[in-house]
Structure formats: structure tokens, C-alpha cells
N, C-alpha and C positions, 0 to 999 in steps of 0.2 A: 775672569770673574766667575764664569760658570763652573770651571774646574775647581776653584777655591771652595765654592759652596758645596760641590759634590764631595770633596774631601772632608769637609766639616760634617756633612750629613752621614758620612761613612762612620762617624762615631756613634751612630744609632739615633741621631736626632730626627724628629719630624720637621716639616716645614713650619708648623706652629711653634715648636720650640726654638727653631732658628730665628723666627721673628721676635718671639717673647724675650729671649736673652740678648737680642741685638748682635748675634754672632756675625752677621754680614758687615757690621761696622767696626769690627775689631781691627786695630792697626796691625796687630800680629795675629794672623789666623790661628797659629799654634796655641794661642791662649784659650781657644775653644776647648782644649783638652782639660781645662780646669773645671768645666761643667760636666755634670753627670746626666746622661740622657735617661729618659724614662725606660727606654728599651734595655739599656745596660743595668739600670736599677732593678728591673724585673728579672733579668736573666742571671745577673751575677751578684749584685750587692745584697738584695734581700734574702735569697736562698742561702748565702754564706753567713751573713751577719745575724739574721733572725731565724735560724734553723731550729732553735729550741721549741719544743711543743708548748712551752709556757705561753706562747703568743695567743693560744686559744683562750686563756684567761681574759685577755683584753677584748677578744671578739665577743664574748658573752658579757654584756653590760651589767646584767644582774649579778653575776659572780664577781665582776670587778668591783661593783658597789659594795657588796658584802665584805670582800677582802680588804678594801681600803678603809671601810668603816671600822673593821676590827683593829686596824693599825692607827686609828685616830687621825687619819688623813681627812682633810675637808672634802666632803661630797654633798650633793644636793639632798635635801630632805626627800626621802622616798617612802611611799606608802606600801609599796610591794611590787610584785610582778603579777600582772593580771593575765590569766589564761583560763579558758573554760574547763580544762582537764587538770592542770597542775599549777594553777596560780596560788601564790602564797605571799604573806606579808613577811617582813623581816623578823617578826615575833613568832612566826610559825602558824598563824591563823590562815584559813583558806581565803583565797581571793579569786574566786572562779565565777561569780555571778554578780548581777547588778546589786543584789541585796548585800553581798559581801563588800562591795565597793562602798555602798551607803554606810554600812556599819563602820568601815575603816575611816571614812570621812568624818562621821559624827564623833568618833573617838579622838580624832587627831587634828581636825580642821578648825580654823577660825574663819567662819563664813563671812562674806564670800571669799573664795580663794582661787587664784589662777593656777591651773595645773598643766602639766605636759605629759602626754602619752607618746612614748617613742618605742619603736621596735627593739626588742631585746638584743637582736644582732644586726641592727640597721647600720647603714653607711651613708655618708655624703648628705646628711640632712633629709633623707627621703622618708616620707610618711610620718613626719613629726606633726603631732596634733596639739594645738594650744587651745584650751577652753577655760571656762570659769564655772565653778560649782557653787550653788547657793542652797540655802535651806528654806523649805516651805513650811507648811503647817505640820505639826506633829513630828513624825520621823521622816518625812519626805525630803528628798534632795533632788534638785534639778541641775541641768547642765546648759550653759549658754555657749553655743558653738556656731560659727559662721552667721552670726546675727539672729539665730533662732534659738528657741527654748525647747529642750528635750527632757524627757524623763531619763533616768539612768538606764532603764531597759532599752529605750529607743536609741540612746547614744551608743551603748555598747554594740547594738546591731549595726551601727554605721562604721565601726572600725574595720578597715580593709582586711580582707582575709588573705591577701597576697603580699603582705608586708614582711614576710619572714623568709625571703628567698636568698638573701645574702649569705655568704660563707657556706654554700651548699644547702641552705635551708634547715640548718640544725638547731636554730635558736628561736623557738616559738615563744610568744608572749609579749606583753607590753609593760615597760617600766612606767610606773605612775609616780611622777615627781612634782614637787612644788615648783612653780615658776620662779626663776631666780630674780631677785631684786638687785639690779646693777648699782655699782658705785656711781655717785653723781657725775664723776669724770666721764664714765662710760655712757651714761644717759645723755650727757651733753653732746658728745660727738656721734653717737649712734643710738637713737631712742627706739628704733623700730624692731629690733630683735635683741636677744641676749648675745652680746658680742664676746668672742673668745680669743685668747692669745694661743697661737700654735707655737709650741716650744719644742725644739728637737734636742733630745738628750742621747748620749752615746756612752755605754759602759766599755771602757778599754780593757785590754788583756789583764791589766793589774787590778781591775775592779774599780778604778776611779771613774766617777761620773763627770762627763763634760757636756756643757750646754753649747751646742754648735750653731744653731740658727734660731730665729724667732720672727714671727709676724703677727700682726693684729688683724683679725678677720672682722669686717664691719658689714652688717646686713643692710639691704636696701629697703626703701619704703615699699610696703605691700608684700614683703617676704616673711616667711615664718622662721627662717634660719639664716645664719650669717655665712653659710658656705659659699666658697668661691665658685663652685659648680652651679650655684643657684643665682649667680649674678652679683654676688657680694664683692667687696673690695679687700685686697690684700695690702696691708700697710707695713712698711719696713719698721723694725724695732731694733734699736741699738742695744746690744747685749749688756754693755757695762752700765749704762745709765737709764735704760728704758725710754730713750728719746725716740719719738716717732719720726719717720721720714715720709716719703711720698707713697701714695697708694696706687694700685693698678688693678683693673678688672681683667678677668680671664680673656684670652684672645677671642673666644667664641662670643663674648659679650662686648667686644670692641677693643679690648687691650689698651685702653687709654690710661695714661698716667695723670695723677692729679695731687695737688697739695691740700685739697678740700674734700669734704664728704660731698658727693654729688647731689644729695637730697637736702641735707641740713645746711650746706655751705659753711660748716664750721671748719676753721683752719686746723690742719693736722700736723703738718711738718714743723718740727722743732719742739713740740709739746712733750713734756716728760710724764710718764705714767707714775702716779703715786703708788708707793708700795711695790715697786718693781722687784726689789730684792726678795720680798716675801713670795712673789710668784715663782722666781727662780728656785728658791729654797724648797717650795712644795714639789716642784718638778723633780728636783734632785732626790728628795726623800722617796717619792713614788718610784722613780727609776731604779733606785737601789733595792726597793722591795720586790722588784720583778726583774732582777738583773739578767735572767736567762734570755730576755728579749733585749738585746744590746742597743738597738736603735728604735726609739719610740717618739712619735709625735703627740705631744700632750695638748689637749684643749682645756684651757683654764679660763673660767669666768672670774670677774673681779667684782666683789660685793662690798657694801659698807663694813662688813666684818672681816674682809680679806679675800684671798683667792679660794676658789672652789674647783675641784677637778671634775670636769664634765665627762671626759673619757681619755683613754690612751689608745693610740693607733700603731700597731706593728706595721701596717701598710699605710704609710702617710704620703700625702701629696708632695712630691719633690719640688715641682715648679712653684708652688705657693710660697715657699721660703727662699729657694735658690734664686728666684728672680731678683731678690734684693741684695745679692752678693756678687762677687766677682767669680763665683763658681764654688760649688761644694768641695771640690777636690783640692783643698789647700795642701801645703806641705805637711802640716800636722795631721790632717785627716788621712793623707796617703800613708804616712808612717804608721798610724793606728791600724789602717786596713791591711797593710803589709804583714802585720803580726798575725793576721788571720788567713794569710795566703792569698789576699786579694790585691792585685796590682793592675792599675789602669794605665793605658799608654800616655806618654807625655809628648808624643809627636803625632801629627795627622797621618792617617793611612795614605798609602799610594793610591793612584787613580783606579787600578784594577780592583783591589779589595774594597775601595769605597763604592765603585760602580756595582760590585757584587752585592754589597749591603743594601744599596738603594733599590736594585732590582728585586731583591728578596722582599723588601718592605712593600713594593708595589704588588708583588704576587700575593702577599698575605692580605692586602687590602682589596684585592680583586675577588671575583666569584670563583676563581680557580680552585682554591682549597676546598670550598664547599662542594663544587661539582665533582672533584676528585674523590671526596669522601662518599658522595652518592654513588659514583660508579663502582667503588670498591664494595659498597654494601650490597650491590646487586649481583655480585659474583657468587 
């Protein structure tokens, strides 16, 4: 048993992935080769498939918004990109001070309005701020945040200064967007956050767009985002009909499977998402518009008016969707990847290479690499 696990881990899997995918319970251990490990995803898949520099368009959420808006793709109502030096609205007006924000809200808001401030280059739901703006006497505008009332000047002073470190810290500023009103179906099953569908698209060598996997992310009570990394639920979605399956939390949050939302107790399994085909269609249109990034994980909200693109991710979480499949590396996917010179093994590695892989991972996780770097820097 120990040798079987070692050979499976030799495919680059961590112990967490081993448990999440149930690799220890496979009747045929070789079926583990149908799953792609995060390690091999980072080392081989992403650098080969998403090597085009076009991926930086998706990293910059402000640029993404403007681009998709110009193509008439559905995006959230956005007031602009707020930054003290180079903030600007979509119409070209400055959005650099509290007074600029007040003017933008007075011109465009129906008070009171819930808003979202999110980092221009943020990831994994970090530093997302949900607030409500209201109008006082005359031209004054106030903000309700964390149960307290602030002037716009006070509120902008509360925005974290260290929220722009992702992607090398190259994307400063806050996207200021209207909070999305979910479709009643979405409110019923998950009323605590704006819940999104993660849909994986792939542009093959012929330029055809394929929808490969999908999951519904449901936020938990008390959370500001639906992210799996923040304790949310990943729920299986059947690609053909949009039928929901069971949900699972990330292993670091218990890794429990459930047919119900753990907070609302609403039954999930077997329910069909209304308008599922429209969600798929929007993802395909968006994917074709940025075809240089062949593999994208789209986050799609569903509103009474239809789907809305929250963002696209060139670096998307593989376990979030793969956990609901028998492995990402199906025969069709392998054939597509082979056209780009990317071939993954179909048999487990021998004990020696598997042990080498495992020892290498233990070394990377230890203090060794850091100590070695420190020693080299002292020479």
C-alpha cells in the first residue's frame, strides 16, 4: 500500500491532492494518471498552453473590463478605477480623490447603492471590500462599512495600501463596481455572497473553443466572497444541462462532501441552473476574444438579466473543478495537448523516480532552500 501511494505521489501530487481526489481508493492505481497535479500544472501545462503575453490583459481587471465592455460582453457596472495618482473613470474623468468619487456617485448612482471595491490586480478574493454609499444633505455622500458610517474621505483612508502585491505588484488601484444583484435561483441557494460559476474553456489548435469543466462556487455565511480558498463550497455542474451535483469544501476547511448548502440547508444536488446555455455562450464568446490565452477559468455571476463576467483567470485553480471529474486528462484533452507538444504519462512511475520526486518535494518544503540561498548570498 505504501509503495502504491508513493508511485501515485510520483506524479507530482501532494498528500492533500491525494486525499481530495480519493486516489488511494482507486481500484486501478494507474487511473491516477488521468488527474493532473498542481505541480505538473505549474511546471508544464501553464507555461506551454498559456505562454502568450495576452494573459496580462486578464491580470489587469481594469483593462479586462474596458476590453470586454467594448465588445458588448456583459460586465458589472463600473464607476472607474480609483487611485490617488492615475485613477480614472471609463469616460476619462479623474477618479483620484474622495471628491472625484463623490462626483462620480452623484452622476451615476441611485442612492443608496451597494458597491464593491476590489484590487485592480487582486487574486483569490483577497481585499474585496463591500460597502454601501448613501446621500446626505446637499452634495455630501457617506459610506456604510463594517457597521459604521464614514465620510468618503475617511473611507478612502481605510483602503489597504498593501492590496496590490499580486502579479509582481504591477497593478495599482481599486475597481469601483456596483454590487451584483443575483438571480433568485442564486439567492435561494447562497444568499451570503455573489456566487459565481467557474467555467474552464480551451482554445484548441484549430481555434475551436471547448468548454472542459465547470463548478459553482458558493460563499459561506460571514464571508465577503465565494472563493474556495476562503472556506466556500465547490459544487459540481454538469456541462450539458447545468445540473448541480454535490459540493465539497477545500481540504484545509475540512474537505467534506455535501448535497446541501451547510448554512442555508438548501438542497443542491439535482437542481438545474436556469439559463445555463447562456452562461456557456458568454464564456465561449469571451474565450474567443482573447484566444491567445488558450486555457481560461471564467468567473460568471448570474443575474435576473443573465450572466455577467466577473473575471477571467489564466492561472485558475485546478482542484476546484477537477475534483468533480474522473480527472482532467481525458483522451480528448490529451489529444489536444499533444498538438502543442505536451504529453503526460499514462502509467505510474517506477519506485526510484517516484521516490526522487517525493524527496524533492520534501526538500522544497523544508528550510533547506532558504538556508542554501542565505549561504550563497554571504559568499
